[in-house]
BAMARRO-127354 format. One record per residue (C-alpha): x, y, z; residue number from 1. Coordinates in nm, 3 decimals. Example, Ala and Ser with C-alpha at 12.3 -4.5 7.8 and 13.67 -1.06 7.14 Angstrom:
<site><x>1.230</x><y>-0.450</y><z>0.780</z><nr>1</nr></site>
<site><x>1.367</x><y>-0.106</y><z>0.714</z><nr>2</nr></site>
//
This chain:
<site><x>-1.178</x><y>-1.713</y><z>-10.942</z><nr>1</nr></site>
<site><x>-0.812</x><y>-1.805</y><z>-10.934</z><nr>2</nr></site>
<site><x>-0.640</x><y>-1.871</y><z>-11.263</z><nr>3</nr></site>
<site><x>-0.307</x><y>-1.961</y><z>-11.414</z><nr>4</nr></site>
<site><x>-0.237</x><y>-1.659</y><z>-11.629</z><nr>5</nr></site>
<site><x>0.039</x><y>-1.799</y><z>-11.827</z><nr>6</nr></site>
<site><x>0.046</x><y>-1.629</y><z>-12.170</z><nr>7</nr></site>
<site><x>0.226</x><y>-1.742</y><z>-12.493</z><nr>8</nr></site>
<site><x>0.580</x><y>-1.582</y><z>-12.501</z><nr>9</nr></site>
<site><x>0.500</x><y>-1.362</y><z>-12.199</z><nr>10</nr></site>
<site><x>0.577</x><y>-1.356</y><z>-11.830</z><nr>11</nr></site>
<site><x>0.333</x><y>-1.565</y><z>-11.642</z><nr>12</nr></site>
<site><x>0.144</x><y>-1.392</y><z>-11.349</z><nr>13</nr></site>
<site><x>0.090</x><y>-1.717</y><z>-11.166</z><nr>14</nr></site>
<site><x>-0.194</x><y>-1.861</y><z>-10.974</z><nr>15</nr></site>
<site><x>-0.349</x><y>-1.623</y><z>-10.727</z><nr>16</nr></site>
<site><x>-0.539</x><y>-1.711</y><z>-10.407</z><nr>17</nr></site>
<site><x>-0.704</x><y>-1.461</y><z>-10.184</z><nr>18</nr></site>
<site><x>-0.894</x><y>-1.449</y><z>-9.844</z><nr>19</nr></site>
<site><x>-0.939</x><y>-1.169</y><z>-9.595</z><nr>20</nr></site>
<site><x>-0.654</x><y>-0.925</y><z>-9.637</z><nr>21</nr></site>
<site><x>-0.417</x><y>-1.196</y><z>-9.760</z><nr>22</nr></site>
<site><x>-0.311</x><y>-1.270</y><z>-10.119</z><nr>23</nr></site>
<site><x>-0.088</x><y>-1.562</y><z>-10.221</z><nr>24</nr></site>
<site><x>0.078</x><y>-1.608</y><z>-10.568</z><nr>25</nr></site>
<site><x>0.206</x><y>-1.948</y><z>-10.683</z><nr>26</nr></site>
<site><x>0.440</x><y>-1.995</y><z>-10.975</z><nr>27</nr></site>
<site><x>0.394</x><y>-2.338</y><z>-11.125</z><nr>28</nr></site>
<site><x>0.622</x><y>-2.249</y><z>-11.417</z><nr>29</nr></site>
<site><x>0.909</x><y>-2.183</y><z>-11.164</z><nr>30</nr></site>
<site><x>0.923</x><y>-2.467</y><z>-10.949</z><nr>31</nr></site>
<site><x>0.583</x><y>-2.435</y><z>-10.805</z><nr>32</nr></site>
<site><x>0.718</x><y>-2.196</y><z>-10.551</z><nr>33</nr></site>
<site><x>0.509</x><y>-1.950</y><z>-10.350</z><nr>34</nr></site>
<site><x>0.615</x><y>-1.644</y><z>-10.523</z><nr>35</nr></site>
<site><x>0.436</x><y>-1.391</y><z>-10.290</z><nr>36</nr></site>
<site><x>0.245</x><y>-1.391</y><z>-9.952</z><nr>37</nr></site>
<site><x>0.103</x><y>-1.049</y><z>-9.881</z><nr>38</nr></site>
<site><x>-0.074</x><y>-0.985</y><z>-9.559</z><nr>39</nr></site>
<site><x>-0.243</x><y>-0.660</y><z>-9.519</z><nr>40</nr></site>
<site><x>-0.057</x><y>-0.518</y><z>-9.832</z><nr>41</nr></site>
<site><x>0.284</x><y>-0.627</y><z>-9.670</z><nr>42</nr></site>
<site><x>0.511</x><y>-0.881</y><z>-9.860</z><nr>43</nr></site>
<site><x>0.653</x><y>-1.137</y><z>-9.623</z><nr>44</nr></site>
<site><x>0.871</x><y>-1.329</y><z>-9.863</z><nr>45</nr></site>
<site><x>1.197</x><y>-1.224</y><z>-10.024</z><nr>46</nr></site>
<site><x>1.129</x><y>-1.153</y><z>-10.393</z><nr>47</nr></site>
<site><x>1.309</x><y>-1.288</y><z>-10.684</z><nr>48</nr></site>
<site><x>1.302</x><y>-1.587</y><z>-10.918</z><nr>49</nr></site>
<site><x>1.518</x><y>-1.799</y><z>-10.678</z><nr>50</nr></site>
<site><x>1.334</x><y>-1.686</y><z>-10.353</z><nr>51</nr></site>
<site><x>0.978</x><y>-1.694</y><z>-10.233</z><nr>52</nr></site>
<site><x>0.914</x><y>-2.051</y><z>-10.092</z><nr>53</nr></site>
<site><x>0.996</x><y>-2.346</y><z>-10.306</z><nr>54</nr></site>
<site><x>0.943</x><y>-2.727</y><z>-10.249</z><nr>55</nr></site>
<site><x>1.235</x><y>-2.936</y><z>-10.194</z><nr>56</nr></site>
<site><x>1.181</x><y>-3.290</y><z>-10.343</z><nr>57</nr></site>
<site><x>1.277</x><y>-3.568</y><z>-10.404</z><nr>58</nr></site>
<site><x>1.559</x><y>-3.465</y><z>-10.156</z><nr>59</nr></site>
<site><x>1.630</x><y>-3.184</y><z>-9.910</z><nr>60</nr></site>
<site><x>1.933</x><y>-2.970</y><z>-9.865</z><nr>61</nr></site>
<site><x>2.270</x><y>-3.116</y><z>-9.974</z><nr>62</nr></site>
<site><x>2.313</x><y>-3.469</y><z>-10.123</z><nr>63</nr></site>
<site><x>2.676</x><y>-3.572</y><z>-10.078</z><nr>64</nr></site>
<site><x>2.868</x><y>-3.549</y><z>-10.404</z><nr>65</nr></site>
<site><x>2.528</x><y>-3.589</y><z>-10.576</z><nr>66</nr></site>
<site><x>2.520</x><y>-3.963</y><z>-10.513</z><nr>67</nr></site>
<site><x>2.281</x><y>-4.200</y><z>-10.353</z><nr>68</nr></site>
<site><x>2.219</x><y>-4.567</y><z>-10.350</z><nr>69</nr></site>
<site><x>1.899</x><y>-4.763</y><z>-10.372</z><nr>70</nr></site>
<site><x>1.995</x><y>-5.138</y><z>-10.288</z><nr>71</nr></site>
<site><x>2.288</x><y>-5.207</y><z>-10.514</z><nr>72</nr></site>
<site><x>2.233</x><y>-4.923</y><z>-10.766</z><nr>73</nr></site>
<site><x>2.431</x><y>-4.611</y><z>-10.746</z><nr>74</nr></site>
<site><x>2.269</x><y>-4.290</y><z>-10.893</z><nr>75</nr></site>
<site><x>2.435</x><y>-3.966</y><z>-10.966</z><nr>76</nr></site>
<site><x>2.253</x><y>-3.631</y><z>-10.960</z><nr>77</nr></site>
<site><x>2.375</x><y>-3.298</y><z>-11.128</z><nr>78</nr></site>
<site><x>2.614</x><y>-3.112</y><z>-10.908</z><nr>79</nr></site>
<site><x>2.422</x><y>-2.788</y><z>-10.879</z><nr>80</nr></site>
<site><x>2.610</x><y>-2.674</y><z>-10.565</z><nr>81</nr></site>
<site><x>2.951</x><y>-2.837</y><z>-10.623</z><nr>82</nr></site>
<site><x>3.065</x><y>-3.071</y><z>-10.477</z><nr>83</nr></site>
<site><x>2.709</x><y>-3.164</y><z>-10.386</z><nr>84</nr></site>
<site><x>2.355</x><y>-3.163</y><z>-10.538</z><nr>85</nr></site>
<site><x>2.107</x><y>-2.945</y><z>-10.337</z><nr>86</nr></site>
<site><x>1.740</x><y>-2.910</y><z>-10.288</z><nr>87</nr></site>
<site><x>1.600</x><y>-3.171</y><z>-10.533</z><nr>88</nr></site>
<site><x>1.481</x><y>-3.128</y><z>-10.887</z><nr>89</nr></site>
<site><x>1.129</x><y>-2.998</y><z>-10.831</z><nr>90</nr></site>
<site><x>1.224</x><y>-2.631</y><z>-10.792</z><nr>91</nr></site>
<site><x>1.378</x><y>-2.632</y><z>-11.134</z><nr>92</nr></site>
<site><x>1.068</x><y>-2.757</y><z>-11.335</z><nr>93</nr></site>
<site><x>0.733</x><y>-2.641</y><z>-11.475</z><nr>94</nr></site>
<site><x>0.449</x><y>-2.808</y><z>-11.272</z><nr>95</nr></site>
<site><x>0.110</x><y>-2.888</y><z>-11.404</z><nr>96</nr></site>
<site><x>-0.177</x><y>-2.694</y><z>-11.248</z><nr>97</nr></site>
<site><x>-0.436</x><y>-2.965</y><z>-11.164</z><nr>98</nr></site>
<site><x>-0.702</x><y>-2.740</y><z>-11.019</z><nr>99</nr></site>
<site><x>-0.756</x><y>-2.399</y><z>-10.886</z><nr>100</nr></site>
<site><x>-1.021</x><y>-2.224</y><z>-10.672</z><nr>101</nr></site>
<site><x>-1.043</x><y>-1.902</y><z>-10.476</z><nr>102</nr></site>
<site><x>-0.843</x><y>-2.027</y><z>-10.180</z><nr>103</nr></site>
<site><x>-0.685</x><y>-2.360</y><z>-10.285</z><nr>104</nr></site>
<site><x>-0.487</x><y>-2.499</y><z>-10.569</z><nr>105</nr></site>
<site><x>-0.318</x><y>-2.832</y><z>-10.660</z><nr>106</nr></site>
<site><x>-0.008</x><y>-2.900</y><z>-10.878</z><nr>107</nr></site>
<site><x>0.184</x><y>-3.202</y><z>-10.996</z><nr>108</nr></site>
<site><x>0.498</x><y>-3.310</y><z>-11.183</z><nr>109</nr></site>
<site><x>0.634</x><y>-3.634</y><z>-11.297</z><nr>110</nr></site>
<site><x>0.968</x><y>-3.723</y><z>-11.133</z><nr>111</nr></site>
<site><x>1.115</x><y>-3.843</y><z>-11.464</z><nr>112</nr></site>
<site><x>1.044</x><y>-3.509</y><z>-11.630</z><nr>113</nr></site>
<site><x>1.337</x><y>-3.489</y><z>-11.883</z><nr>114</nr></site>
<site><x>1.423</x><y>-3.148</y><z>-11.779</z><nr>115</nr></site>
<site><x>1.539</x><y>-3.264</y><z>-11.437</z><nr>116</nr></site>
<site><x>1.526</x><y>-3.653</y><z>-11.450</z><nr>117</nr></site>
<site><x>1.504</x><y>-3.879</y><z>-11.151</z><nr>118</nr></site>
<site><x>1.581</x><y>-4.249</y><z>-11.201</z><nr>119</nr></site>
<site><x>1.249</x><y>-4.374</y><z>-11.084</z><nr>120</nr></site>
<site><x>0.903</x><y>-4.308</y><z>-11.203</z><nr>121</nr></site>
<site><x>0.656</x><y>-4.133</y><z>-10.984</z><nr>122</nr></site>
<site><x>0.461</x><y>-3.825</y><z>-10.921</z><nr>123</nr></site>
<site><x>0.474</x><y>-3.535</y><z>-10.682</z><nr>124</nr></site>
<site><x>0.165</x><y>-3.332</y><z>-10.573</z><nr>125</nr></site>
<site><x>0.153</x><y>-2.991</y><z>-10.392</z><nr>126</nr></site>
<site><x>-0.159</x><y>-2.869</y><z>-10.240</z><nr>127</nr></site>
<site><x>-0.164</x><y>-2.498</y><z>-10.142</z><nr>128</nr></site>
<site><x>-0.460</x><y>-2.400</y><z>-9.911</z><nr>129</nr></site>
<site><x>-0.519</x><y>-2.050</y><z>-9.792</z><nr>130</nr></site>
<site><x>-0.742</x><y>-2.031</y><z>-9.470</z><nr>131</nr></site>
<site><x>-1.088</x><y>-1.891</y><z>-9.531</z><nr>132</nr></site>
<site><x>-1.002</x><y>-1.616</y><z>-9.283</z><nr>133</nr></site>
<site><x>-0.684</x><y>-1.532</y><z>-9.457</z><nr>134</nr></site>
<site><x>-0.484</x><y>-1.596</y><z>-9.148</z><nr>135</nr></site>
<site><x>-0.310</x><y>-1.922</y><z>-9.235</z><nr>136</nr></site>
<site><x>-0.151</x><y>-2.104</y><z>-9.519</z><nr>137</nr></site>
<site><x>-0.106</x><y>-2.486</y><z>-9.536</z><nr>138</nr></site>
<site><x>0.118</x><y>-2.656</y><z>-9.785</z><nr>139</nr></site>
<site><x>0.094</x><y>-3.025</y><z>-9.845</z><nr>140</nr></site>
<site><x>0.315</x><y>-3.247</y><z>-10.043</z><nr>141</nr></site>
<site><x>0.296</x><y>-3.610</y><z>-10.150</z><nr>142</nr></site>
<site><x>0.559</x><y>-3.829</y><z>-10.338</z><nr>143</nr></site>
<site><x>0.417</x><y>-4.146</y><z>-10.506</z><nr>144</nr></site>
<site><x>0.620</x><y>-4.425</y><z>-10.673</z><nr>145</nr></site>
<site><x>0.445</x><y>-4.566</y><z>-10.985</z><nr>146</nr></site>
<site><x>0.717</x><y>-4.837</y><z>-11.031</z><nr>147</nr></site>
<site><x>1.012</x><y>-4.951</y><z>-10.834</z><nr>148</nr></site>
<site><x>1.054</x><y>-4.828</y><z>-10.472</z><nr>149</nr></site>
<site><x>1.296</x><y>-4.549</y><z>-10.406</z><nr>150</nr></site>
<site><x>1.431</x><y>-4.335</y><z>-10.117</z><nr>151</nr></site>
<site><x>1.303</x><y>-3.977</y><z>-10.111</z><nr>152</nr></site>
<site><x>1.264</x><y>-3.668</y><z>-9.899</z><nr>153</nr></site>
<site><x>1.043</x><y>-3.353</y><z>-9.906</z><nr>154</nr></site>
<site><x>1.021</x><y>-3.015</y><z>-9.749</z><nr>155</nr></site>
<site><x>1.001</x><y>-2.652</y><z>-9.816</z><nr>156</nr></site>
<site><x>1.251</x><y>-2.368</y><z>-9.830</z><nr>157</nr></site>
<site><x>1.080</x><y>-2.027</y><z>-9.754</z><nr>158</nr></site>
<site><x>1.277</x><y>-1.709</y><z>-9.762</z><nr>159</nr></site>
<site><x>1.107</x><y>-1.474</y><z>-9.495</z><nr>160</nr></site>
<site><x>1.215</x><y>-1.108</y><z>-9.518</z><nr>161</nr></site>
<site><x>1.439</x><y>-1.014</y><z>-9.241</z><nr>162</nr></site>
<site><x>1.269</x><y>-0.670</y><z>-9.214</z><nr>163</nr></site>
<site><x>0.936</x><y>-0.579</y><z>-9.356</z><nr>164</nr></site>
<site><x>1.062</x><y>-0.227</y><z>-9.471</z><nr>165</nr></site>
<site><x>1.018</x><y>-0.049</y><z>-9.128</z><nr>166</nr></site>
<site><x>1.065</x><y>-0.117</y><z>-8.767</z><nr>167</nr></site>
<site><x>1.301</x><y>-0.387</y><z>-8.617</z><nr>168</nr></site>
<site><x>1.439</x><y>-0.704</y><z>-8.775</z><nr>169</nr></site>
<site><x>1.254</x><y>-1.039</y><z>-8.733</z><nr>170</nr></site>
<site><x>1.316</x><y>-1.241</y><z>-8.420</z><nr>171</nr></site>
<site><x>1.329</x><y>-1.606</y><z>-8.441</z><nr>172</nr></site>
<site><x>1.208</x><y>-1.841</y><z>-8.165</z><nr>173</nr></site>
<site><x>1.239</x><y>-2.228</y><z>-8.164</z><nr>174</nr></site>
<site><x>1.342</x><y>-2.489</y><z>-7.921</z><nr>175</nr></site>
<site><x>1.498</x><y>-2.799</y><z>-8.086</z><nr>176</nr></site>
<site><x>1.602</x><y>-3.104</y><z>-7.875</z><nr>177</nr></site>
<site><x>1.924</x><y>-3.130</y><z>-8.072</z><nr>178</nr></site>
<site><x>2.149</x><y>-2.980</y><z>-8.355</z><nr>179</nr></site>
<site><x>2.308</x><y>-3.197</y><z>-8.616</z><nr>180</nr></site>
<site><x>2.686</x><y>-3.131</y><z>-8.602</z><nr>181</nr></site>
<site><x>2.789</x><y>-2.985</y><z>-8.937</z><nr>182</nr></site>
<site><x>3.112</x><y>-3.092</y><z>-9.084</z><nr>183</nr></site>
<site><x>3.350</x><y>-2.884</y><z>-9.309</z><nr>184</nr></site>
<site><x>3.163</x><y>-3.015</y><z>-9.620</z><nr>185</nr></site>
<site><x>2.847</x><y>-2.865</y><z>-9.484</z><nr>186</nr></site>
<site><x>2.691</x><y>-3.217</y><z>-9.425</z><nr>187</nr></site>
<site><x>2.575</x><y>-3.356</y><z>-9.091</z><nr>188</nr></site>
<site><x>2.842</x><y>-3.561</y><z>-8.936</z><nr>189</nr></site>
<site><x>2.588</x><y>-3.798</y><z>-8.767</z><nr>190</nr></site>
<site><x>2.675</x><y>-3.653</y><z>-8.434</z><nr>191</nr></site>
<site><x>2.391</x><y>-3.491</y><z>-8.238</z><nr>192</nr></site>
<site><x>2.497</x><y>-3.189</y><z>-8.025</z><nr>193</nr></site>
<site><x>2.333</x><y>-2.929</y><z>-7.787</z><nr>194</nr></site>
<site><x>2.191</x><y>-2.647</y><z>-8.004</z><nr>195</nr></site>
<site><x>2.437</x><y>-2.359</y><z>-8.051</z><nr>196</nr></site>
<site><x>2.367</x><y>-1.999</y><z>-8.105</z><nr>197</nr></site>
<site><x>2.346</x><y>-1.876</y><z>-8.472</z><nr>198</nr></site>
<site><x>2.395</x><y>-1.752</y><z>-8.733</z><nr>199</nr></site>
<site><x>2.288</x><y>-2.089</y><z>-8.876</z><nr>200</nr></site>
<site><x>2.297</x><y>-2.305</y><z>-9.184</z><nr>201</nr></site>
<site><x>2.225</x><y>-2.616</y><z>-8.970</z><nr>202</nr></site>
<site><x>1.977</x><y>-2.893</y><z>-8.920</z><nr>203</nr></site>
<site><x>1.782</x><y>-2.944</y><z>-8.596</z><nr>204</nr></site>
<site><x>1.579</x><y>-3.235</y><z>-8.451</z><nr>205</nr></site>
<site><x>1.236</x><y>-3.166</y><z>-8.331</z><nr>206</nr></site>
<site><x>1.082</x><y>-3.513</y><z>-8.274</z><nr>207</nr></site>
<site><x>0.742</x><y>-3.378</y><z>-8.149</z><nr>208</nr></site>
<site><x>0.708</x><y>-3.182</y><z>-8.475</z><nr>209</nr></site>
<site><x>0.871</x><y>-2.868</y><z>-8.617</z><nr>210</nr></site>
<site><x>0.762</x><y>-2.550</y><z>-8.459</z><nr>211</nr></site>
<site><x>0.902</x><y>-2.204</y><z>-8.471</z><nr>212</nr></site>
<site><x>0.776</x><y>-1.840</y><z>-8.429</z><nr>213</nr></site>
<site><x>0.895</x><y>-1.543</y><z>-8.635</z><nr>214</nr></site>
<site><x>0.818</x><y>-1.201</y><z>-8.487</z><nr>215</nr></site>
<site><x>0.853</x><y>-0.874</y><z>-8.663</z><nr>216</nr></site>
<site><x>0.815</x><y>-0.635</y><z>-8.356</z><nr>217</nr></site>
<site><x>0.505</x><y>-0.425</y><z>-8.362</z><nr>218</nr></site>
<site><x>0.415</x><y>-0.574</y><z>-8.709</z><nr>219</nr></site>
<site><x>0.328</x><y>-0.941</y><z>-8.730</z><nr>220</nr></site>
<site><x>0.383</x><y>-1.271</y><z>-8.562</z><nr>221</nr></site>
<site><x>0.412</x><y>-1.587</y><z>-8.786</z><nr>222</nr></site>
<site><x>0.410</x><y>-1.944</y><z>-8.654</z><nr>223</nr></site>
<site><x>0.560</x><y>-2.233</y><z>-8.850</z><nr>224</nr></site>
<site><x>0.414</x><y>-2.580</y><z>-8.755</z><nr>225</nr></site>
<site><x>0.463</x><y>-2.918</y><z>-8.918</z><nr>226</nr></site>
<site><x>0.453</x><y>-3.287</y><z>-8.811</z><nr>227</nr></site>
<site><x>0.796</x><y>-3.328</y><z>-8.968</z><nr>228</nr></site>
<site><x>1.065</x><y>-3.389</y><z>-8.718</z><nr>229</nr></site>
<site><x>1.350</x><y>-3.206</y><z>-8.896</z><nr>230</nr></site>
<site><x>1.390</x><y>-2.830</y><z>-8.961</z><nr>231</nr></site>
<site><x>1.683</x><y>-2.655</y><z>-9.118</z><nr>232</nr></site>
<site><x>1.749</x><y>-2.280</y><z>-9.020</z><nr>233</nr></site>
<site><x>1.938</x><y>-2.064</y><z>-9.254</z><nr>234</nr></site>
<site><x>1.990</x><y>-1.701</y><z>-9.159</z><nr>235</nr></site>
<site><x>2.339</x><y>-1.626</y><z>-9.276</z><nr>236</nr></site>
<site><x>2.213</x><y>-1.376</y><z>-9.539</z><nr>237</nr></site>
<site><x>2.120</x><y>-1.014</y><z>-9.450</z><nr>238</nr></site>
<site><x>1.800</x><y>-1.017</y><z>-9.643</z><nr>239</nr></site>
<site><x>1.613</x><y>-1.316</y><z>-9.520</z><nr>240</nr></site>
<site><x>1.559</x><y>-1.584</y><z>-9.252</z><nr>241</nr></site>
<site><x>1.474</x><y>-1.946</y><z>-9.365</z><nr>242</nr></site>
<site><x>1.296</x><y>-2.198</y><z>-9.153</z><nr>243</nr></site>
<site><x>1.266</x><y>-2.530</y><z>-9.346</z><nr>244</nr></site>
<site><x>1.051</x><y>-2.821</y><z>-9.227</z><nr>245</nr></site>
<site><x>1.156</x><y>-3.152</y><z>-9.391</z><nr>246</nr></site>
<site><x>1.125</x><y>-3.529</y><z>-9.368</z><nr>247</nr></site>
<site><x>1.479</x><y>-3.592</y><z>-9.288</z><nr>248</nr></site>
<site><x>1.827</x><y>-3.426</y><z>-9.249</z><nr>249</nr></site>
<site><x>2.050</x><y>-3.322</y><z>-9.530</z><nr>250</nr></site>
<site><x>2.207</x><y>-3.615</y><z>-9.718</z><nr>251</nr></site>
<site><x>1.922</x><y>-3.810</y><z>-9.573</z><nr>252</nr></site>
<site><x>1.893</x><y>-4.021</y><z>-9.890</z><nr>253</nr></site>
<site><x>2.212</x><y>-4.184</y><z>-9.771</z><nr>254</nr></site>
<site><x>2.198</x><y>-4.154</y><z>-9.397</z><nr>255</nr></site>
<site><x>1.826</x><y>-4.197</y><z>-9.311</z><nr>256</nr></site>
<site><x>1.646</x><y>-4.320</y><z>-9.623</z><nr>257</nr></site>
<site><x>1.279</x><y>-4.324</y><z>-9.634</z><nr>258</nr></site>
<site><x>1.154</x><y>-4.574</y><z>-9.889</z><nr>259</nr></site>
<site><x>0.851</x><y>-4.466</y><z>-10.116</z><nr>260</nr></site>
<site><x>0.675</x><y>-4.758</y><z>-10.250</z><nr>261</nr></site>
<site><x>0.357</x><y>-4.797</y><z>-10.478</z><nr>262</nr></site>
<site><x>0.146</x><y>-4.847</y><z>-10.160</z><nr>263</nr></site>
<site><x>0.337</x><y>-4.617</y><z>-9.913</z><nr>264</nr></site>
<site><x>0.379</x><y>-4.263</y><z>-10.047</z><nr>265</nr></site>
<site><x>0.570</x><y>-3.995</y><z>-9.865</z><nr>266</nr></site>
<site><x>0.365</x><y>-3.712</y><z>-9.739</z><nr>267</nr></site>
<site><x>0.449</x><y>-3.396</y><z>-9.545</z><nr>268</nr></site>
<site><x>0.243</x><y>-3.095</y><z>-9.448</z><nr>269</nr></site>
<site><x>0.337</x><y>-2.748</y><z>-9.313</z><nr>270</nr></site>
<site><x>0.120</x><y>-2.457</y><z>-9.182</z><nr>271</nr></site>
<site><x>0.200</x><y>-2.090</y><z>-9.142</z><nr>272</nr></site>
<site><x>-0.048</x><y>-1.891</y><z>-8.921</z><nr>273</nr></site>
<site><x>-0.008</x><y>-1.534</y><z>-8.842</z><nr>274</nr></site>
<site><x>-0.160</x><y>-1.230</y><z>-8.658</z><nr>275</nr></site>
<site><x>-0.109</x><y>-0.860</y><z>-8.658</z><nr>276</nr></site>
<site><x>0.088</x><y>-0.694</y><z>-8.375</z><nr>277</nr></site>
<site><x>0.017</x><y>-0.341</y><z>-8.504</z><nr>278</nr></site>
<site><x>-0.213</x><y>-0.287</y><z>-8.215</z><nr>279</nr></site>
<site><x>0.011</x><y>-0.397</y><z>-7.943</z><nr>280</nr></site>
<site><x>0.127</x><y>-0.137</y><z>-7.701</z><nr>281</nr></site>
<site><x>0.422</x><y>-0.333</y><z>-7.552</z><nr>282</nr></site>
//
């Protein structure tokens, strides 16, 4: 049975899920990130306290100068990537483990947690579900308002290893309908352009749903799918490639606000599915 093996004064082991030849470890104490995804004994995620795959909530990517408005109210978030605030508050907090099982676990945190406060009361829930055959992983996140309505975003920031330790580097394949032009401040300008070659730290529009395929030749193929219509791709670092489905573009709290109300929560889901290529002869 899966457990949250946090010990007093010691390093937590996290919540472990397993099926088939796949093992998943979640660290609720470290922003509820997926710390590890091991398939057939091979780790797919970049390791380290800042990596793995973390939830971005209640905003995604950069928030211009850490500021957003809700009606006539101006709010300022801490500038953790000066001159902007980046990736929300959820990745910096200890989440509560609501339930665990052999292949599924649920976690929550309160938006007004004093460790990284948000100006509006609400709750975030993340559900982690490993397929019974060990060949897929689905993450689902919900943002609920328990008081006044507020704009919010949600998404994930996975760090996939560029190379699995032997063989060729990963190849990324995706077909966006447009690319958000990036300004010198690293924020979208509001202009949509024809997708350009990488390397990228860019947001793309996929109105039929985010979809991408990562292929480690001769090793593994992994598909990323989500009904979310936006995806950020970041591959400027040598060690990893990031494919990030999210509910809006960077700075979306200001440019494309999605209002969360007590009767209309924000929800997003993402699935990774994979297959081994070790038997391929091509």
